N, C-alpha and C positions, 0 to 999 in steps of 0.2 A: 856589346848592345846595351844601350842603357836602358831600355824598357824589358830586359830578359827578366828581371825577377817579377815585374807585373805578369809577364806572359807566364813565367812559371806558376805563379799565383793562381791566375786565372785557370790554368790547365790543372793545377792540384784541386782548385775548387770544384773544377766540374765532376771529379769523382769523389767528393766529401760528403758528409752528410749536411755541413752547413755552409754552403759555397759562399755566402755573403760575408762570412767572417774573414775568409782568406782573401777575398775581394778586397775588403776594407783594409787589412793589413797592408797589401800591397799597394793600395792608394795612399795609405798614412805614410809610406815611406817615402812618397813624391809629392809632400807637401799638404796634402788635405788633412784638416784636422779631424781628430778621432770620430766625432760627431757625423761631420760632414761624409767621411770615408765610409762608416757604418751605414748611414743612410743611402748614399749611392751603391754600395754593395748590395743592401737588402734590395733595393730596386731593380738593380739588374737581375739579379738571381729571381725577383718575381716575374720579370718580363721578358727575359731571354732564356731561351732552351740552353741546355748543355753545349749543343751544336753551336749555337750562336756565342756562347761565351768562349768555346775553343776558338772559333775563328777571329774574334775580337784579341784574344791571346795571342794567335798568330802574327795577326798585325802589329801588337805592340812589340813582338819580338823582332820584327824587323826595322825598327826605328834605330837609328844610328846614334852611337854615343856621340853628345856635344852638338847634335842638331839645334837646340836653343839654349837650354841650360842644362850643363852637363851634371848627371847623377841626380836631376828632379823633373818629373813629370809637370809639366806646366799644363795650365787649362787649354792652350792652344795644341800642346801635343795630344791630349787626351781626345779633343775633338777632331785632330787630323788622322789620328789612329782609327778612330770609329769611322771616319769617312772613307778609309781606304778598302773597307771590307765591300765584298760584293753584295751582301743582305742588306736591303735598304733600312730594315727595321732597327739594326743595331746603332746607328748614329742616332735615328728619332729617339731610341729609348735612354742612350747615352747624354742627350741633351736634355731630356725629360727628367731623368734622375738628377742631373746638375741643377736644373731649375727647380726641381720640387726640394732639393736638399739644400738650397740656398749658396751654391756656389755658382750658378750660371754667370754671374757678373765677371768672376774672376776666370771664367773660360773664354771669355771673348776679347 
């Protein structure tokens, strides 16, 4: 599972004092620079509940290795993952975070 580390990070983040740091660390492994990853992590932590972060983590864990770029979360992967969850707020917040953190252009 290519996105399993992201899923693990989001799951762990849900139980940590500072989920945004865990999320940012995992996003950084997939190509976001540290500033962008930290920004996205902070926005997701602020705007999504623990349950929503866990739902996003489960969706991320379901993405297969090699779907697009093996070993790297691309912008399209992030958008696709967030759009696969049942909660409509999750993809909206992922897009808002990407846009607000200056990574939206690379996600589309």
